[in-house]
N, C-alpha and C positions, 0 to 999 in steps of 0.2 A: 059471028064475032068471035075471034080466038081468045081463049082464056089467058088471064094474066099470070106471069111467072113468079111474082113477089110472094104469094102465099107459100109456094114450094120452098123458097129460101128460108122463110121463117120456120118451116117444119124441120129443115136441116139443122138449124141452130138449136131448135128445141131438142132434137135428137142428140145432138152433141152435149147439151147441158145435162140431159138425162144420163148419158154415159159417164160424164165427169162426176155427177152426183153419185152414181153407182160405185165408181172407183173410190171416191172419197169415203163412201159408206163402208166399202170393203176394207180400206186402209184403217179406218177408225175401228172397225170390228176387230182387225188383226192386232191393233195397238191395245185395244181393251183386252183381247185374248192374251196378249203378251203380258199386259199389266196384271191380268188375273193369274197367269202362270207364275209371274215373278213373286206374287204375293202368297203363293202356296208354300207349305212347310218344307216340301222336298227341295224346291228351288232355293229357299233360304239356306237350308242345310248345305246344299251344294255350293252356294256362293260363299258361305262362311268357311267351308272346307278349302275352297280355292284361295281365300284370303289367308287362312292359316298356313297353307302350303307355301304361299308367296312369302309370308312373314318368316316361315321356317327357313326358306331358301335364302332370304336376306340375312337372317341371323347366322346361318351357316357360312355365308360368304364373309360376313363380318368377323366371325370366329376364325375362319381360315386366314383372313388378312391379319388378324391380331396374332394368330399363331405364327404366321410367317414373319411378322415384325419381331415377335419374341424370340423366334429361332435365330433371326438375324442378329438381334441384340446379344443373344447367348453366344452366338458364334464370335461376335466382336469381343464380348467379355472373355471368352475362352482364348481368343487370339491375344487380347491384352494381358490376360493372366499368364499365358505362355511367354509373351514378351517380357513381362515383369519377372517371371521365374528365370528366364534366360539372363536378363540383366542382373537379377539377384545372384545367379550362379557366377556370372562374370565378375560382379562386384565382390562376391565372396572369394572368388579366385584371386582377384586383384588384392583384396584385403589380406587373404592368406599369404599371397606372394609378398605383399608389403610387410606383413608381420614376419614372414620368413626372412625378408631382407633386413628388417629391424632387428629380428632375433639374431640373424647372422652378424649384423653390424655390432649389436651389443656383445655377442660372443667374441667377435673379433676385437672389440674394444677391451673387453675383459681379458682376453688372451694377451692383448698388447700390454695392458696394465700389469698382468701377471709376469709377462716377460720383462717389463721395465723393473718391476719389483724384484724379480729374480736376479736381474742384472745388477740392480743396486745392492741386493743382498750379497751377490757374488763379489762386488767391488768392496763393500764395507766389511763384510764378515768373511775374511779370507780363510776362516776355518772350513768353509764349505768348498773351497777351491781344491782341485786335485794337486798333489805334489808333483812337481816336474823335476826331472833329473837335472842337476847342475845349478839349481836355485837354492837359496837359503831361506825360503818362505817358512815362517813359523806360525802355526795356527793359534787361535785364541786358547783352544783347549790345551795345547802344548805349553803355552805361556802360563796358563793357570796351574798346570801340573808342576811346572818349574817353580812357581811361587809356593805351591803347597809343599814341595820338597824342601824349600828354603824357609818354610815357616811363615810365608808372606800371604796375607789374605787380600785379594784384589776386590775392592768394593764395586758394586754395581753402579749404573749411571745415576739413579735417583739417590742412592746412598752417598755417592761421590759429591753430588750437588749439595746435599744437606751438610756434608762435612766442610765443603769449600765455603759455604755461607757462614760457618762458625769460625772460619780462619781469622784470628785476630792477633795472635802472638807468635813469636818465634818457637815457643814450645808446641803450639798447635801445628806449626809446619813440621817440626821434628816428628811428631806422631804420624802425620799424613805421609811423610817421606818413607816411613817404614812399609807403606803399602804401594809405593811407586815402583816403576820398573828400572832395573839397572841398565847401564849402557850396553852391556854385552848381549842383551836380548833384542836389540834393534838390528834387523838385517835388511838387506836389499830385497825388495818385493813385499815387505810388510805394509799393511794398511794402517794408518794412524787415525783413530777416531777422536774428534775434538768434542769435548763436553765440559765447558767451564762457564764462569759467570758472565762472560761477554760473548761467547760463541758456542752454539750447539748445532748438531746435525751436519757438520762439515767433516770430511775425511780426505786424506791424501795418501799417495803411495810413495814409498822411499825408493828412488831409482838410482841413488848413489850411496856409497859407504859414508859413514859419519866423518865430516871434515875433509873429504877427498873430492878430487876432480872438479875443482872450481873453474869457472870460466876464465879464459886468459885475460890478464889485467886486473882481475879481482883477487886481491891478496891481503885481507885484513890481518893485522898482526896479533889480534886477540880473538879467542873463541868466546862463545856466549858464557861458558862457565867462568872464564877469566874476567870477563866484563862484570858479571854479577858479583864476583868476589872482590873486585876493586871498588865497586859502588857506582851504579849508574841509575839514571831515571828516578832518583829519590827513593830507590829501594822498593818500588811498588808495581812495576810495569807488568810482570808475568808471574806473580806469586800464585795465582789460582790455576796455573797451567802445569802444575807439578805431576799430573797424571798423563800429560802429553809428552813431556821431555824426560830424559834420563835423570834419575834422582841425584846423580853425582853433580849435575850442574848447579844444584841448590845447596847441597850439604855444606860446602866450604863457606858459602856466603852466609848461611844461617849461623855457623860457628863464629864467623867474624862479625856478625851483627850488621851486615851491609844490606839486609833486606828489612822492609818495614811493612808487615802485614796490616797494621792498623790504619795506614794512610801514608801519602807521600811525605817524605822527610828529607829536606836538603842536607841535613847534617850527616846522613849516611852516604852521601856522594863522596867520591874520592877527594875532590877538591872543595868540599863543603860549600857548594854553591849550586844554585839552580841555573841551568844553562839551556833551557829548552822552552818552547811554547807549549801550551796546554793541548790536549788531544782534540778539544773542540776547535782550536785554531788550525790544527793540522787538517781536520775535516773541511773547514771553510776553504783552505788553500788547496784542497784535493790532493793532499800528500799521502793519504791513507790507502794502501793497496786494497783491491776489491775483496780479497780472501783473508786479509790480515788486519782486523779491526784495531789492533794496537799500534799499527804503524811499522816503521822500518825495522825496529829491533825484532819484532815478532816474525817479520819476513826473513830476517837474517837467521834467527834460530831455526826456522823450518828449512831454510836453504842449507845450513850447516848440518842439520840432521839427515839430509838426503833428498828433500823434495826439489823438483824442478818445475817451473811454470813459465807461461808467456810474459809474466810480470818481471822476470828476473833482470832483463836488460835495463829496464827503466830504473829499478832500484839500485843496480850497480852503477848506473850513470849518476844517480844522486850521491852515492857513496864517494865517487871520484871528485865531485864538486867540493866536498868537505876538505880536501887536501890543501886548499888555499889557506886554511887556518894554521896548518903546520908551517907553511912558508912565513906567515906573519909572526908566529911565535919564534921561529929561528931568527928572523930579522930584528926582533925587538927585545929578545931575552938572552941572558947569559946561559950557556949550556948548563943544564942541571938545576937551574933556579926555578923550582916548581911553584914559587909564589908569584912569578911573573905571568900575567895574563891567565889566571885560573879559569875564567869563564870559557875562553877558547880551548884550553886544555881539557876541560870537562866535556865540551862539545866533541872534541876529537875522540875522547874515550867512549862517548855514547855511540859513536859510529865505527868503533873497532880500529881506529888509527892509533899510532904511537903518541901518547900524550906526555911522555916522560923525556922529551928531547931537550 
């Protein structure tokens, strides 16, 4: 009988199991050996060294990254600082340029003001103007010298104003007239400075000789001197202008008593009657010339003295309109009867017309 094969199969299995057991045993032994080696001091130191190196490398990498970020930030800050510096330089340049322009503008403004002041000084103080051949310009210094030679002291502006404020009597006027200018000193080209109780800071130039070269059709029969001597405007209208006009214009009127420094007085008028509206009424009706605050008579005095302005035609036209009063006097009065229509006669006299028709 042939032997059975089953026991041989079991032996094979058993051999395989033994081999697996041996392998497992070997693995276990290696693991234990590894574990034993890991637990040795040398291995621990090696592992710790590797960990320290790894940590050091990580820290180094972190520091490098941080340093890179810092460098980048520093670069950005540097760029920003450079940009700010550039903008600052530009702003400083613009500021300097602006200040330069402002300074130049201020200098130009100051220069312009100086030129205007110089021009004004040249216009008002003709003593600073050069003498020109063929003119009769007389400087203030020359006039003062002439006064000194004649024993006349010309008061200064403030002194004049103080004296004018004290003007109350005819005797006061006589004293002031000693310091006024005579007619012979007024020449074409002279600049007249106005400084009285009603107007200051105004000046004008004489472009014509006294009483000469009137506009065609303008031919008053009386001069300002003659009008004041006869008695006009209640004796009060230009008493404080004695330093503007020739002293001769006032002297005869003072002697005759036809001026009234203390206030308006109808009795000093030639026809003993008031024949005009007040200055306030003239202003309301816009009859007062822009440069002549006392009205028509002040304009006429300056025109007669030699001034010419763009206001002349209008004032001459007003003068012509007064002629109608002469026609009415002739129509209603006997020739030479000065008691007839005295109010109209006084009005004619106030405007330089013939009131004795």
